[in-house]
Structure formats: structure tokens, C-alpha cells
C-alpha positions as CSV (number, residue, x, y, z in Angstrom):
1,M,21.7,8.8,-22.5
2,T,24.5,9.4,-24.7
3,Y,23.9,10.6,-28.0
4,R,25.5,10.5,-31.0
5,P,27.3,13.8,-33.0
6,W,25.1,14.0,-35.7
7,K,22.2,13.4,-33.5
8,L,22.0,17.0,-32.3
9,P,22.2,18.6,-35.6
10,L,19.6,16.9,-36.9
11,I,17.2,17.5,-34.1
12,V,18.0,21.6,-34.4
13,A,17.2,21.1,-38.3
14,V,13.9,18.9,-37.6
15,I,12.9,21.9,-35.3
16,V,14.4,24.9,-37.6
17,I,13.6,24.3,-41.1
18,P,9.7,23.7,-40.7
19,I,9.7,27.3,-38.9
20,A,11.9,28.9,-41.5
21,G,9.4,26.9,-44.3
22,G,6.7,28.7,-42.5
23,F,7.7,31.8,-42.5
24,V,9.5,32.2,-46.1
25,L,6.2,30.5,-47.5
26,A,3.3,32.1,-45.7
27,G,4.6,34.7,-43.8
28,P,5.0,35.1,-39.9
29,A,1.7,33.5,-38.6
30,L,2.2,30.2,-40.1
31,G,5.8,30.2,-38.9
32,L,4.5,31.0,-35.1
33,V,2.2,28.5,-35.7
34,I,4.2,25.7,-36.6
35,G,6.8,27.1,-34.0
36,T,4.4,26.2,-31.3
37,M,3.3,22.8,-32.6
38,I,6.5,21.0,-33.3
39,P,8.0,21.3,-29.9
40,A,4.5,20.3,-28.3
41,A,4.7,17.3,-30.8
42,M,8.3,16.7,-29.6
43,V,7.1,16.6,-26.0
44,I,4.2,14.4,-26.8
45,I,6.7,12.0,-28.7
46,A,9.1,12.0,-25.8
47,V,6.6,11.2,-23.3
48,R,5.4,7.9,-25.3
49,M,8.8,7.0,-25.7
50,T,9.5,7.2,-22.0
51,P,10.5,3.6,-20.6
52,K,8.2,1.7,-18.5
53,T,10.0,0.6,-15.7
54,P,8.5,-2.1,-13.4
55,I,6.2,-0.8,-10.6
56,T,7.4,-2.3,-7.4
57,P,5.7,-1.6,-4.0
58,A,7.3,-0.6,-0.7
59,A,9.4,-3.5,1.5
60,A,7.5,-5.2,4.1
61,T,8.4,-5.4,7.6
62,D,6.0,-8.4,8.4
63,R,4.0,-11.3,6.5
64,R,0.5,-9.6,7.0
65,R,-1.5,-9.2,3.5
66,R,-2.2,-5.9,2.2
67,V,-4.6,-5.1,-0.8
68,L,-4.7,-2.2,-3.1
69,V,-7.9,-1.6,-4.6
70,V,-8.0,0.9,-7.6
71,V,-11.3,1.9,-8.4
72,T,-12.1,4.0,-11.5
73,R,-15.8,4.3,-10.9
74,A,-18.4,3.9,-7.6
75,V,-18.9,0.3,-7.3
76,N,-22.1,-0.7,-5.9
77,D,-23.4,-3.5,-8.2
78,G,-24.1,-6.5,-5.8
79,P,-22.1,-9.2,-7.9
80,T,-19.2,-6.8,-8.6
81,V,-19.0,-5.7,-4.7
82,E,-19.1,-9.7,-3.7
83,R,-15.9,-10.2,-6.0
84,I,-14.3,-7.7,-4.7
85,A,-14.9,-9.2,-1.0
86,E,-13.9,-13.1,-2.2
87,A,-10.3,-11.3,-3.8
88,I,-9.9,-9.6,-0.6
89,G,-10.6,-13.0,1.4
90,R,-13.3,-11.4,4.2
91,G,-13.4,-14.4,6.1
92,D,-9.7,-15.2,6.8
93,D,-8.5,-15.3,10.5
94,A,-6.5,-12.4,9.9
95,P,-7.9,-9.9,7.4
96,A,-5.9,-8.3,4.9
97,Q,-5.0,-4.4,5.3
98,T,-7.2,-3.0,2.5
99,I,-6.9,0.4,0.6
100,I,-9.3,1.7,-1.7
101,L,-7.6,4.2,-4.2
102,S,-9.6,6.2,-6.5
103,P,-7.5,8.4,-8.7
104,A,-8.7,12.1,-9.1
105,E,-8.1,12.4,-13.0
106,S,-9.2,15.5,-14.1
107,G,-10.4,16.6,-17.7
108,F,-7.9,19.0,-20.1
109,L,-9.8,22.4,-18.9
110,S,-9.5,21.6,-15.1
111,R,-5.6,20.8,-15.6
112,W,-5.0,24.2,-17.4
113,A,-6.9,26.1,-14.9
114,S,-5.0,24.5,-12.4
115,D,-8.1,23.6,-10.6
116,P,-8.1,20.2,-9.3
117,E,-11.0,20.3,-6.9
118,P,-13.6,18.9,-9.3
119,A,-11.8,15.7,-10.1
120,R,-11.1,15.4,-6.2
121,E,-14.4,15.9,-5.3
122,E,-15.5,13.0,-7.8
123,A,-12.9,10.7,-6.8
124,Q,-14.4,11.3,-3.2
125,G,-17.6,10.5,-4.0
126,R,-16.6,7.5,-5.5
127,L,-14.5,6.1,-2.5
128,V,-18.0,6.8,-0.4
129,V,-20.0,4.7,-2.4
130,T,-17.5,1.9,-3.0
131,V,-16.3,2.0,1.1
132,A,-19.9,1.8,2.0
133,S,-20.7,-0.8,-0.4
134,L,-17.8,-3.1,1.0
135,A,-18.5,-2.2,4.4
136,K,-22.1,-4.1,3.9
137,A,-20.1,-7.1,2.4
138,H,-18.2,-7.0,6.0
139,V,-14.8,-5.8,4.4
140,T,-13.1,-2.9,6.4
141,A,-11.2,-0.7,4.1
142,E,-9.2,2.8,3.9
143,A,-9.9,5.3,1.5
144,R,-7.5,7.1,-0.5
145,V,-7.5,9.9,-3.1
146,G,-4.7,9.7,-5.6
147,D,-3.7,13.2,-7.3
148,A,-3.5,11.7,-11.0
149,G,-4.8,9.2,-13.4
150,I,-5.0,5.3,-12.8
151,I,-1.3,4.4,-13.4
152,Q,0.9,7.6,-11.7
153,A,-1.8,7.3,-8.5
154,T,-1.4,3.6,-8.1
155,E,2.5,3.8,-8.5
156,D,2.5,6.8,-6.1
157,L,0.8,4.9,-3.5
158,L,3.1,1.8,-3.9
159,Q,6.2,3.8,-2.9
160,T,4.8,3.9,0.7
161,M,2.4,1.0,0.8
162,P,4.1,-2.6,0.8
163,A,1.0,-3.9,-0.9
164,T,1.2,-7.9,-1.5
165,E,-1.7,-7.6,-4.2
166,V,-3.3,-5.0,-6.5
167,I,-6.6,-5.3,-7.7
168,L,-8.3,-2.7,-10.5
169,I,-11.9,-2.1,-10.8
170,T,-13.2,-1.0,-14.4
171,G,-15.7,-1.2,-16.7
172,T,-16.0,-3.8,-19.6
173,P,-13.6,-2.4,-22.4
174,D,-16.6,-0.6,-24.7
175,V,-17.0,2.0,-21.8
176,D,-13.9,1.9,-20.1
177,T,-11.3,2.5,-22.5
178,A,-8.8,4.5,-19.9
179,G,-9.6,1.1,-17.5
180,D,-8.7,-1.1,-20.3
181,R,-5.4,0.7,-21.0
182,A,-4.6,0.8,-17.3
183,A,-5.1,-2.8,-16.6
184,R,-2.8,-3.9,-19.6
185,E,0.4,-1.8,-18.2
186,L,-0.2,-2.6,-14.7
187,E,-0.3,-6.4,-15.3
188,A,2.8,-6.2,-17.1
189,R,4.5,-3.5,-15.1
190,L,3.4,-4.4,-11.3
191,S,6.0,-6.8,-9.8
192,T,3.2,-8.3,-7.2
193,P,-0.1,-10.6,-8.0
194,F,-2.5,-8.4,-9.8
195,T,-6.3,-8.8,-10.6
196,R,-8.7,-6.9,-12.8
197,I,-12.3,-7.3,-11.9
198,M,-14.9,-6.1,-14.6
199,D,-18.0,-4.0,-13.3
200,P,-21.0,-4.9,-15.8
201,A,-22.8,-2.3,-14.6
202,A,-20.3,0.5,-14.9
203,T,-20.9,3.8,-17.2
204,P,-17.9,5.6,-18.7
205,K,-15.5,7.2,-16.3
206,L,-12.0,8.4,-16.4
207,A,-12.1,7.9,-20.2
208,R,-9.5,10.6,-20.6
């Protein structure tokens, strides 16, 4: 990415002028606060402006169906399990290879303390319930824990998994805002068929 000659001085001015004004008008304390807030705000803006590139699964070496199922909560509701089983195609002569992915999304305090274990344990708990529920519906699946949020965990796994389909299990939009956002982004970015299944029995999870 190239910058026009006038952009660098403008960026410097945006950073320096508020800090200097804070020092002059209210002393060092306000200047330090502003000096901390402005870089943080610029980082947030830069992240939000990062281009959203297509998400493409790894290249396949055969024609086998491979289904990635991403869960944002434990799935044990009977009708939801049946919908997942039908989408995977449990009655096919050549069953699809199925992976259940549970993102280990952690809260702010856990990320700040660099303690991912609570989030991983919660993700593993979701997997145990979901895989067991699908097994009762005669669907065999592998279980994986992702190390990030919904989008990043999905993108990371697809770098090595040649998925032919991606299914995202979320709650309804009123209880699962994070899942709703992720569904819209995955639908826009995935280069492979995508299905969203909403679990009406879900309670808010991963809403961060």
C-alpha cells in the first residue's frame, strides 16, 4: 500500500495535536490519557478497515464430501440435531468426513491475563455434548477446538481441511449476536457452500 506525500504529516498531526493540547489545557495527566487512547483507537479503526478476503478451503485430492460444522454452543436439541444429521447426509452410501469445530472464544479478562484454559475447557464441553448428540443420530464426527473466535477458527481450520461444505450452528439472532454477525460474514466470504442452522433452544454464548 502506498501513501500520498501529504498523508504522513496528517497522521502525525492527528496524533500529536490532541496530546499537546491535553498537556497545555489540563496538564500531564490528561495528555498521558489522550496519548494512550489515540493509538488504541487508531489500532481498532485499522483492524475494522482490514480488507475481508475470500475464505477458501485447502485443495482436495479426491472427490469425497467433507463437512465442517462450527458450533457456538452445545447442541443437544432433538430437532436441531436432526437438521444437522440431514444436512450432513447420514444415509449416504459414502458418509461425509465430518469435523465439529468449537471456537475457544475467551473474554477480555482471560485474554489480558493470557489464560486460554477456561475458554478451551468450555469449548471442549460443547464438543462432548454435540458429538455425543450427533452419535445418537448415527453421525460420526471428529472434534476440534479452535484457538480464536468463530471466523478466525473457521479460517484457520480450512487452511488444512478441504471442506466441501461449511455449516454454522448458532442461536437465534436475538440471543446470539456474535453468531449472527459470523453467519453473515461467512456467507459473504466463503468460497464453498455455506449453511446456517439456528438452534431455537440456545441461550446466549460467545456473544463477545
